[in-house]
C-alpha positions, 0 to 999 in steps of 0.5 A: 353913286357908282359902285367901284367894284362894278365891272364895266366889262361884264356889267355884273356887280360883286358884293361881299357876303354878309352874315346877319344875326337878329336877336329880338330887336337887335340885328347884327350883320357881319361882312365876310371877306374872301381872305377871312373865309380862307383863313377861317377855313384853313384854321378849321382844316388845321384843327381837323387834321390835328384832331385826326392826328391826335386821335390816330396817335392815341389809338396807335400809340401802343402799337408804335411804342411796341414796334419801336421797342421791338426794333430796338430789341432786334438791334440789341440782339443783333449786336449781342450776336455779333459780339458773341460771334467775335468772341467765338472767333477769338476763342477759336484763334486762341485755341488754334494757337495753343494747339499749334504751339502744342503741336510744334512742341511735340514735333520739336521734342520728336526731332530732338529725340531722333537727333539724340538717338542718331548720336547714340547710334553713332556712338555705338558704331564707333567702338565696333569699328575701333575708330573715332567716328566723326559725329553726324549732323544729327548730333548738332542742333537742328532747331533754334527753339528759344522763345521770346517773352510772350512769344508762341511757336505759332508766331516765332520765326523758326530757323534750322541748320539743315545739310545744304539748306538755309533758314526759313524766312518770314516772307513766304507765308505764316510762321506755322507754314514755315515751321511745317516746311522746316520740320519736313526738311529736318525730318528728311535730313534725319532720315537721310542720316539714318539711312546713311548709317544703315547703309554703312552698317550693311556695307561694312557687314557685307565687306567683312563677310566677303573679306573673310570668304576671300581669305578662306577661299585663298587658304582653301586653294593652298590646302588650308581649311578654316573652321570658324563656328558661326552657328548660322545653321542653329536658328529658331525662335518665335517671330518678333517684328522689329521696330525702327530702333530694333532694325538698327540694333540688329544691324549693329549686332550683324556687323559685330558678328561679321567683324568678330568672324573676320577677326577670327579668320584673320587671326587663324590666317596669320597663324598659318605659314603663308608669309614669305620668309625672305621677302624680295629674294629669288627662289634658286631651287623649287620643291620636288625632285631635282639633281642633288648638288653634291652627288648629282643623283636624283633626289627629293628637295623638301622645300624652297631655296631662297638666294640671299646674302649671308646675314639677310634677316629670316622672317617667320612664315606665321605665328607659333611656338619655337620647338627647335633652335640649334644645329640639326645635321644637314640642316645646319643651324635650324629653327623649327616653329609649330603653327598648330593644326599639324603645321611646322616650318623649318628654316635651315643653313642659318648663320645665326639664330635669333630665337630660343626653344619655347618662344612665342613667335608672330608672323613676320618676326625675325628668327635668324640670319641667312648663312651656309651651315650644314649641307650647303653649297653657299649662302641661302635659306632652305625653307620647309613646310610640313604637315603632320611630319610630311613635307609639302610645297611651301610655294602654294602657302606663300602664293596664298599669303600674297593673294590675301596680304592686303586683306590681312 
């Protein structure tokens, strides 16, 4: 019988492997098929691999567990470090906001203090000038600093009213930057106001001294010397540096001194006979030698004659005291005023006298009316100025008065 497994090509027969087990009289044999051998080998390999893996796990278990624990510990530490960093950042931000708020509050307080100081300075200036001075921009609120509930300076929108400026908006940067720019602008505005005040004080002081000097110079040309004791030569004392507020106080004191001196100069100048006793009237006869209108001989004319209609008001050339008011020989009806410093004025040929002896007269007061009494050829005013009894030319006094009329 031919075996079906025999290959007709190669002429070679393959028979399955057989395992024979003999035990005494008993013999057992097993036929091993290829697939069965493969399956058995696979099982053995799987068991071997499992054994190796189990053995490796048992040997390396502690190391693996330790590595896992260490990794988890590192991850936990990293998370904790990150949380700590975030907390520190939050603390820094909070601290910075608090510092910004304190800084803003300090700046606002300083600005309000400067604003109040400028208003006080303006109040000091007004009485010295003797006028109502308009309050400067510094007396008006420059900042709106009200905070909403829960709002800080660092987060608020600070707006200000600056001369010629506009409010800060929230679109150009952080609120702190806006506030800094606004504070800088307001400080510049306050500095400008302060400089304007100081400039005005210095200008007024210089003007007062210049006006006083101009009055004194004009009077000096007329032979009238003003002696105003300012004690400028008597100076001394330790050196004490001035701060900003002291500079202003010193400037105010200088202005006060200048105005006081100017007032004294004006007061004395008004006492001198420098006003025209017959304003707008022509001079018909000057001071000095002339031909006597009655005798035709050379004679000394001790004053000025003003051509004026009878009844024209006659005004005092300066302030003083009436020492004579009545008839006086060739003067006719005459008024004489003592102006101090040895100066007297006489108003003669009057038709009427409006003052009495002993009256206190101010410059420009009406003392009588033009007439033609006494030794006179017609209505006119004979006006004399005498120093220590000697007649001097009244014209130089009138000219000096005209030169400083606007200054008085």
